[in-house]
All heavy atoms as TSV, in Angstrom:
chain	resi	resn	atom	element	x	y	z
A	1	MET	N	N	-5.596	-0.480	7.215
A	1	MET	CA	C	-5.917	0.010	5.882
A	1	MET	C	C	-5.298	1.392	5.677
A	1	MET	O	O	-4.793	1.672	4.604
A	1	MET	CB	C	-7.432	0.067	5.731
A	1	MET	CG	C	-7.866	0.300	4.340
A	1	MET	SD	S	-8.731	-1.150	3.822
A	1	MET	CE	C	-9.531	-0.599	2.390
A	2	ILE	N	N	-5.344	2.218	6.715
A	2	ILE	CA	C	-4.766	3.562	6.610
A	2	ILE	C	C	-3.256	3.465	6.410
A	2	ILE	O	O	-2.683	4.248	5.657
A	2	ILE	CB	C	-5.125	4.393	7.856
A	2	ILE	CG1	C	-6.626	4.673	7.863
A	2	ILE	CG2	C	-4.329	5.686	7.901
A	2	ILE	CD1	C	-7.126	5.373	9.094
A	3	VAL	N	N	-2.631	2.477	7.054
A	3	VAL	CA	C	-1.187	2.294	6.890
A	3	VAL	C	C	-0.857	2.020	5.428
A	3	VAL	O	O	0.100	2.582	4.880
A	3	VAL	CB	C	-0.673	1.148	7.788
A	3	VAL	CG1	C	0.776	0.844	7.501
A	3	VAL	CG2	C	-0.862	1.498	9.251
A	4	GLY	N	N	-1.642	1.181	4.793
A	4	GLY	CA	C	-1.420	0.882	3.374
A	4	GLY	C	C	-1.570	2.106	2.505
A	4	GLY	O	O	-0.793	2.323	1.572
A	5	LEU	N	N	-2.566	2.938	2.817
A	5	LEU	CA	C	-2.765	4.163	2.041
A	5	LEU	C	C	-1.608	5.138	2.253
A	5	LEU	O	O	-1.187	5.818	1.313
A	5	LEU	CB	C	-4.099	4.808	2.420
A	5	LEU	CG	C	-5.339	3.997	2.045
A	5	LEU	CD1	C	-6.602	4.684	2.562
A	5	LEU	CD2	C	-5.427	3.780	0.561
A	6	VAL	N	N	-1.088	5.195	3.472
A	6	VAL	CA	C	0.076	6.052	3.734
A	6	VAL	C	C	1.281	5.549	2.943
A	6	VAL	O	O	2.019	6.339	2.348
A	6	VAL	CB	C	0.381	6.101	5.248
A	6	VAL	CG1	C	1.724	6.763	5.524
A	6	VAL	CG2	C	-0.725	6.832	5.989
A	7	ILE	N	N	1.469	4.234	2.920
A	7	ILE	CA	C	2.583	3.660	2.147
A	7	ILE	C	C	2.413	3.984	0.669
A	7	ILE	O	O	3.384	4.335	-0.018
A	7	ILE	CB	C	2.681	2.142	2.377
A	7	ILE	CG1	C	3.064	1.854	3.829
A	7	ILE	CG2	C	3.700	1.518	1.436
A	7	ILE	CD1	C	2.977	0.392	4.214
A	8	LEU	N	N	1.184	3.886	0.166
A	8	LEU	CA	C	0.933	4.245	-1.235
A	8	LEU	C	C	1.241	5.709	-1.492
A	8	LEU	O	O	1.814	6.065	-2.528
A	8	LEU	CB	C	-0.525	3.947	-1.606
A	8	LEU	CG	C	-0.869	2.485	-1.846
A	8	LEU	CD1	C	-2.366	2.326	-2.030
A	8	LEU	CD2	C	-0.126	1.944	-3.043
A	9	ALA	N	N	0.888	6.580	-0.552
A	9	ALA	CA	C	1.168	8.007	-0.714
A	9	ALA	C	C	2.668	8.265	-0.732
A	9	ALA	O	O	3.160	9.064	-1.537
A	9	ALA	CB	C	0.500	8.799	0.405
A	10	VAL	N	N	3.407	7.591	0.134
A	10	VAL	CA	C	4.871	7.739	0.142
A	10	VAL	C	C	5.451	7.253	-1.179
A	10	VAL	O	O	6.332	7.896	-1.760
A	10	VAL	CB	C	5.485	6.973	1.330
A	10	VAL	CG1	C	6.998	6.908	1.222
A	10	VAL	CG2	C	5.083	7.633	2.647
A	11	GLY	N	N	4.954	6.128	-1.660
A	11	GLY	CA	C	5.427	5.607	-2.945
A	11	GLY	C	C	5.141	6.560	-4.083
A	11	GLY	O	O	5.969	6.763	-4.968
A	12	ALA	N	N	3.962	7.184	-4.063
A	12	ALA	CA	C	3.636	8.174	-5.095
A	12	ALA	C	C	4.569	9.364	-5.008
A	12	ALA	O	O	5.028	9.884	-6.027
A	12	ALA	CB	C	2.185	8.612	-4.944
A	13	GLY	N	N	4.864	9.793	-3.788
A	13	GLY	CA	C	5.809	10.907	-3.607
A	13	GLY	C	C	7.191	10.564	-4.128
A	13	GLY	O	O	7.839	11.373	-4.785
A	14	LEU	N	N	7.648	9.356	-3.852
A	14	LEU	CA	C	8.956	8.932	-4.357
A	14	LEU	C	C	8.948	8.849	-5.883
A	14	LEU	O	O	9.940	9.187	-6.531
A	14	LEU	CB	C	9.332	7.564	-3.770
A	14	LEU	CG	C	9.673	7.533	-2.284
A	14	LEU	CD1	C	9.896	6.096	-1.830
A	14	LEU	CD2	C	10.898	8.367	-1.978
A	15	SER	N	N	7.841	8.407	-6.441
A	15	SER	CA	C	7.731	8.310	-7.892
A	15	SER	C	C	7.805	9.698	-8.528
A	15	SER	O	O	8.483	9.891	-9.534
A	15	SER	CB	C	6.426	7.615	-8.263
A	15	SER	OG	O	6.312	7.491	-9.653
A	16	ILE	N	N	7.109	10.641	-7.927
A	16	ILE	CA	C	7.132	12.012	-8.439
A	16	ILE	C	C	8.536	12.608	-8.303
A	16	ILE	O	O	8.986	13.348	-9.166
A	16	ILE	CB	C	6.087	12.877	-7.700
A	16	ILE	CG1	C	4.689	12.417	-8.095
A	16	ILE	CG2	C	6.279	14.355	-8.000
A	16	ILE	CD1	C	3.573	12.996	-7.247
A	17	ALA	N	N	9.239	12.245	-7.218
A	17	ALA	CA	C	10.585	12.763	-6.978
A	17	ALA	C	C	11.640	12.036	-7.810
A	17	ALA	O	O	12.826	12.301	-7.673
A	17	ALA	CB	C	10.926	12.650	-5.496
A	18	LYS	N	N	11.208	11.105	-8.657
A	18	LYS	CA	C	12.091	10.360	-9.565
A	18	LYS	C	C	13.082	9.464	-8.822
A	18	LYS	O	O	14.201	9.260	-9.272
A	18	LYS	CB	C	12.874	11.315	-10.487
A	18	LYS	CG	C	11.999	12.202	-11.330
A	18	LYS	CD	C	11.234	11.415	-12.347
A	18	LYS	CE	C	10.466	12.376	-13.254
A	18	LYS	NZ	N	9.462	11.728	-14.027
A	19	ILE	N	N	12.684	8.936	-7.671
A	19	ILE	CA	C	13.496	7.947	-6.962
A	19	ILE	C	C	12.939	6.586	-7.383
A	19	ILE	O	O	12.208	5.941	-6.656
A	19	ILE	CB	C	13.426	8.160	-5.439
A	19	ILE	CG1	C	13.829	9.584	-5.082
A	19	ILE	CG2	C	14.334	7.170	-4.720
A	19	ILE	CD1	C	13.635	9.939	-3.629
A	20	GLU	N	N	13.274	6.198	-8.588
A	20	GLU	CA	C	12.582	5.097	-9.258
A	20	GLU	C	C	12.678	3.732	-8.577
A	20	GLU	O	O	11.662	3.106	-8.372
A	20	GLU	CB	C	13.053	4.986	-10.711
A	20	GLU	CG	C	12.520	6.097	-11.589
A	20	GLU	CD	C	11.009	6.185	-11.598
A	20	GLU	OE1	O	10.340	5.134	-11.604
A	20	GLU	OE2	O	10.485	7.301	-11.592
A	21	PRO	N	N	13.853	3.217	-8.240
A	21	PRO	CA	C	13.864	1.832	-7.728
A	21	PRO	C	C	13.033	1.677	-6.455
A	21	PRO	O	O	12.285	0.727	-6.316
A	21	PRO	CB	C	15.335	1.543	-7.437
A	21	PRO	CG	C	16.099	2.584	-8.160
A	21	PRO	CD	C	15.181	3.761	-8.332
A	22	TRP	N	N	13.140	2.611	-5.549
A	22	TRP	CA	C	12.409	2.514	-4.288
A	22	TRP	C	C	10.935	2.792	-4.481
A	22	TRP	O	O	10.104	2.199	-3.800
A	22	TRP	CB	C	12.984	3.482	-3.254
A	22	TRP	CG	C	14.322	3.027	-2.764
A	22	TRP	CD1	C	15.529	3.552	-3.089
A	22	TRP	CD2	C	14.590	1.931	-1.894
A	22	TRP	NE1	N	16.533	2.855	-2.477
A	22	TRP	CE2	C	15.984	1.855	-1.735
A	22	TRP	CE3	C	13.781	1.000	-1.243
A	22	TRP	CZ2	C	16.586	0.880	-0.939
A	22	TRP	CZ3	C	14.392	0.037	-0.456
A	22	TRP	CH2	C	15.770	-0.018	-0.308
A	23	ALA	N	N	10.581	3.687	-5.377
A	23	ALA	CA	C	9.173	4.046	-5.579
A	23	ALA	C	C	8.360	2.822	-5.989
A	23	ALA	O	O	7.260	2.607	-5.480
A	23	ALA	CB	C	9.058	5.145	-6.632
A	24	ASP	N	N	8.900	2.008	-6.879
A	24	ASP	CA	C	8.175	0.818	-7.332
A	24	ASP	C	C	7.926	-0.144	-6.177
A	24	ASP	O	O	6.820	-0.647	-6.005
A	24	ASP	CB	C	8.951	0.103	-8.443
A	24	ASP	CG	C	9.039	0.933	-9.704
A	24	ASP	OD1	O	8.194	1.830	-9.884
A	24	ASP	OD2	O	9.955	0.676	-10.510
A	25	TYR	N	N	8.964	-0.390	-5.375
A	25	TYR	CA	C	8.818	-1.312	-4.251
A	25	TYR	C	C	7.833	-0.798	-3.215
A	25	TYR	O	O	7.043	-1.552	-2.664
A	25	TYR	CB	C	10.178	-1.579	-3.591
A	25	TYR	CG	C	11.175	-2.229	-4.514
A	25	TYR	CD1	C	12.455	-1.723	-4.658
A	25	TYR	CD2	C	10.827	-3.360	-5.255
A	25	TYR	CE1	C	13.373	-2.320	-5.505
A	25	TYR	CE2	C	11.734	-3.959	-6.106
A	25	TYR	CZ	C	13.002	-3.431	-6.220
A	25	TYR	OH	O	13.903	-4.011	-7.061
A	26	VAL	N	N	7.879	0.495	-2.933
A	26	VAL	CA	C	6.984	1.075	-1.930
A	26	VAL	C	C	5.544	1.030	-2.424
A	26	VAL	O	O	4.632	0.703	-1.657
A	26	VAL	CB	C	7.426	2.514	-1.579
A	26	VAL	CG1	C	6.401	3.189	-0.688
A	26	VAL	CG2	C	8.785	2.507	-0.898
A	27	LEU	N	N	5.320	1.334	-3.701
A	27	LEU	CA	C	3.961	1.264	-4.248
A	27	LEU	C	C	3.416	-0.161	-4.197
A	27	LEU	O	O	2.257	-0.377	-3.830
A	27	LEU	CB	C	3.943	1.786	-5.680
A	27	LEU	CG	C	4.065	3.301	-5.833
A	27	LEU	CD1	C	4.276	3.669	-7.288
A	27	LEU	CD2	C	2.838	3.992	-5.286
A	28	ILE	N	N	4.244	-1.127	-4.546
A	28	ILE	CA	C	3.807	-2.528	-4.505
A	28	ILE	C	C	3.513	-2.942	-3.067
A	28	ILE	O	O	2.488	-3.581	-2.795
A	28	ILE	CB	C	4.872	-3.446	-5.151
A	28	ILE	CG1	C	4.939	-3.180	-6.658
A	28	ILE	CG2	C	4.567	-4.916	-4.868
A	28	ILE	CD1	C	6.114	-3.823	-7.352
A	29	ALA	N	N	4.391	-2.571	-2.130
A	29	ALA	CA	C	4.171	-2.923	-0.724
A	29	ALA	C	C	2.876	-2.301	-0.208
A	29	ALA	O	O	2.107	-2.953	0.498
A	29	ALA	CB	C	5.360	-2.461	0.117
A	30	GLY	N	N	2.628	-1.051	-0.546
A	30	GLY	CA	C	1.404	-0.389	-0.112
A	30	GLY	C	C	0.167	-1.063	-0.663
A	30	GLY	O	O	-0.817	-1.270	0.055
A	31	ALA	N	N	0.218	-1.431	-1.931
A	31	ALA	CA	C	-0.930	-2.113	-2.542
A	31	ALA	C	C	-1.173	-3.459	-1.877
A	31	ALA	O	O	-2.319	-3.827	-1.608
A	31	ALA	CB	C	-0.690	-2.289	-4.039
A	32	VAL	N	N	-0.109	-4.188	-1.583
A	32	VAL	CA	C	-0.248	-5.484	-0.928
A	32	VAL	C	C	-0.853	-5.324	0.456
A	32	VAL	O	O	-1.743	-6.081	0.852
A	32	VAL	CB	C	1.121	-6.208	-0.866
A	32	VAL	CG1	C	1.073	-7.406	0.060
A	32	VAL	CG2	C	1.560	-6.637	-2.260
A	33	VAL	N	N	-0.407	-4.317	1.205
A	33	VAL	CA	C	-0.949	-4.077	2.546
A	33	VAL	C	C	-2.440	-3.766	2.466
A	33	VAL	O	O	-3.237	-4.298	3.246
A	33	VAL	CB	C	-0.184	-2.933	3.253
A	33	VAL	CG1	C	-0.907	-2.490	4.505
A	33	VAL	CG2	C	1.232	-3.368	3.581
A	34	VAL	N	N	-2.831	-2.908	1.523
A	34	VAL	CA	C	-4.245	-2.554	1.382
A	34	VAL	C	C	-5.076	-3.786	1.014
A	34	VAL	O	O	-6.144	-4.028	1.586
A	34	VAL	CB	C	-4.423	-1.439	0.327
A	34	VAL	CG1	C	-5.893	-1.245	-0.014
A	34	VAL	CG2	C	-3.827	-0.141	0.834
A	35	ILE	N	N	-4.604	-4.585	0.074
A	35	ILE	CA	C	-5.342	-5.775	-0.365
A	35	ILE	C	C	-5.470	-6.780	0.771
A	35	ILE	O	O	-6.561	-7.298	1.043
A	35	ILE	CB	C	-4.658	-6.409	-1.592
A	35	ILE	CG1	C	-4.816	-5.481	-2.798
A	35	ILE	CG2	C	-5.226	-7.787	-1.881
A	35	ILE	CD1	C	-3.955	-5.860	-3.977
A	36	ILE	N	N	-4.363	-7.050	1.473
A	36	ILE	CA	C	-4.401	-8.029	2.564
A	36	ILE	C	C	-5.298	-7.539	3.686
A	36	ILE	O	O	-6.100	-8.295	4.233
A	36	ILE	CB	C	-2.974	-8.320	3.075
A	36	ILE	CG1	C	-2.209	-9.116	2.017
A	36	ILE	CG2	C	-3.015	-9.084	4.392
A	36	ILE	CD1	C	-0.752	-9.337	2.336
A	37	ARG	N	N	-5.196	-6.264	4.029
A	37	ARG	CA	C	-6.014	-5.723	5.118
A	37	ARG	C	C	-7.504	-5.771	4.756
A	37	ARG	O	O	-8.334	-6.104	5.586
A	37	ARG	CB	C	-5.583	-4.285	5.439
A	37	ARG	CG	C	-6.286	-3.716	6.618
A	37	ARG	CD	C	-5.991	-4.499	7.881
A	37	ARG	NE	N	-6.890	-4.063	8.931
A	37	ARG	CZ	C	-7.465	-4.863	9.811
A	37	ARG	NH1	N	-7.216	-6.148	9.786
A	37	ARG	NH2	N	-8.263	-4.389	10.722
A	38	GLY	N	N	-7.816	-5.454	3.519
A	38	GLY	CA	C	-9.205	-5.541	3.074
A	38	GLY	C	C	-9.723	-6.963	3.122
A	38	GLY	O	O	-10.853	-7.210	3.554
A	39	PHE	N	N	-8.906	-7.920	2.720
A	39	PHE	CA	C	-9.306	-9.326	2.756
A	39	PHE	C	C	-9.532	-9.778	4.194
A	39	PHE	O	O	-10.526	-10.433	4.503
A	39	PHE	CB	C	-8.236	-10.199	2.092
A	39	PHE	CG	C	-8.543	-11.667	2.160
A	39	PHE	CD1	C	-9.485	-12.226	1.323
A	39	PHE	CD2	C	-7.903	-12.476	3.078
A	39	PHE	CE1	C	-9.778	-13.586	1.389
A	39	PHE	CE2	C	-8.190	-13.825	3.157
A	39	PHE	CZ	C	-9.121	-14.385	2.311
A	40	VAL	N	N	-8.620	-9.415	5.089
A	40	VAL	CA	C	-8.744	-9.807	6.492
A	40	VAL	C	C	-9.981	-9.171	7.110
A	40	VAL	O	O	-10.730	-9.821	7.836
A	40	VAL	CB	C	-7.468	-9.424	7.277
A	40	VAL	CG1	C	-7.683	-9.572	8.770
A	40	VAL	CG2	C	-6.295	-10.278	6.822
A	41	ARG	N	N	-10.221	-7.907	6.811
A	41	ARG	CA	C	-11.381	-7.218	7.368
A	41	ARG	C	C	-12.690	-7.863	6.881
A	41	ARG	O	O	-13.609	-8.068	7.661
A	41	ARG	CB	C	-11.353	-5.742	6.988
A	41	ARG	CG	C	-12.532	-4.983	7.581
A	41	ARG	CD	C	-12.373	-3.521	7.366
A	41	ARG	NE	N	-11.345	-3.020	8.282
A	41	ARG	CZ	C	-11.010	-1.757	8.384
A	41	ARG	NH1	N	-11.581	-0.867	7.613
A	41	ARG	NH2	N	-10.106	-1.379	9.231
A	42	ASN	N	N	-12.771	-8.204	5.605
A	42	ASN	CA	C	-13.958	-8.864	5.080
A	42	ASN	C	C	-14.137	-10.249	5.688
A	42	ASN	O	O	-15.248	-10.690	5.963
A	42	ASN	CB	C	-13.911	-8.963	3.554
A	42	ASN	CG	C	-14.186	-7.632	2.898
A	42	ASN	OD1	O	-14.793	-6.748	3.484
A	42	ASN	ND2	N	-13.716	-7.495	1.672
A	43	HIS	N	N	-13.035	-10.954	5.882
A	43	HIS	CA	C	-13.089	-12.299	6.467
A	43	HIS	C	C	-13.555	-12.229	7.916
A	43	HIS	O	O	-14.331	-13.059	8.362
A	43	HIS	CB	C	-11.721	-12.961	6.366
A	43	HIS	CG	C	-11.729	-14.393	6.773
A	43	HIS	ND1	N	-12.368	-15.358	6.043
A	43	HIS	CD2	C	-11.190	-15.028	7.840
A	43	HIS	CE1	C	-12.218	-16.537	6.649
A	43	HIS	NE2	N	-11.500	-16.349	7.745
A	44	GLU	N	N	-13.094	-11.224	8.664
A	44	GLU	CA	C	-13.521	-11.038	10.047
A	44	GLU	C	C	-15.005	-10.727	10.116
A	44	GLU	O	O	-15.700	-11.164	11.022
A	44	GLU	CB	C	-12.728	-9.916	10.720
A	44	GLU	CG	C	-11.281	-10.252	10.984
A	44	GLU	CD	C	-10.495	-9.059	11.476
A	44	GLU	OE1	O	-11.025	-7.928	11.448
A	44	GLU	OE2	O	-9.347	-9.251	11.896
A	45	ARG	N	N	-15.495	-9.956	9.178
A	45	ARG	CA	C	-16.894	-9.562	9.151
A	45	ARG	C	C	-17.808	-10.772	8.897
A	45	ARG	O	O	-18.923	-10.828	9.397
A	45	ARG	CB	C	-17.109	-8.529	8.045
A	45	ARG	CG	C	-18.138	-7.488	8.412
A	45	ARG	CD	C	-18.315	-6.476	7.321
A	45	ARG	NE	N	-17.170	-5.563	7.284
A	45	ARG	CZ	C	-16.880	-4.805	6.256
A	45	ARG	NH1	N	-17.594	-4.852	5.154
A	45	ARG	NH2	N	-15.853	-3.998	6.298
A	46	ASP	N	N	-17.336	-11.721	8.100
A	46	ASP	CA	C	-18.136	-12.891	7.758
A	46	ASP	C	C	-18.315	-13.832	8.937
A	46	ASP	O	O	-19.293	-14.554	9.018
A	46	ASP	CB	C	-17.515	-13.648	6.596
A	46	ASP	CG	C	-17.624	-12.871	5.292
A	46	ASP	OD1	O	-18.482	-11.967	5.223
A	46	ASP	OD2	O	-16.867	-13.164	4.357
A	47	GLU	N	N	-17.359	-13.859	9.835
A	47	GLU	CA	C	-17.423	-14.821	10.953
A	47	GLU	C	C	-18.221	-14.314	12.108
A	47	GLU	O	O	-18.544	-13.261	12.347
A	47	GLU	CB	C	-16.006	-15.162	11.418
A	47	GLU	CG	C	-15.281	-15.995	10.392
A	47	GLU	CD	C	-13.891	-16.373	10.887
A	47	GLU	OE1	O	-13.493	-15.990	11.985
A	47	GLU	OE2	O	-13.221	-17.073	10.144
């Protein structure tokens, strides 16, 4: 989960620095990592 948040922070930094094409991809990748990790963690907790 922390990895996803770090990726989101990097994407935000790239967005602020106006590196547009990469910023969008990094933000999307970070969000996907956070969502998948949260889903996996909740699924592990249920079992």
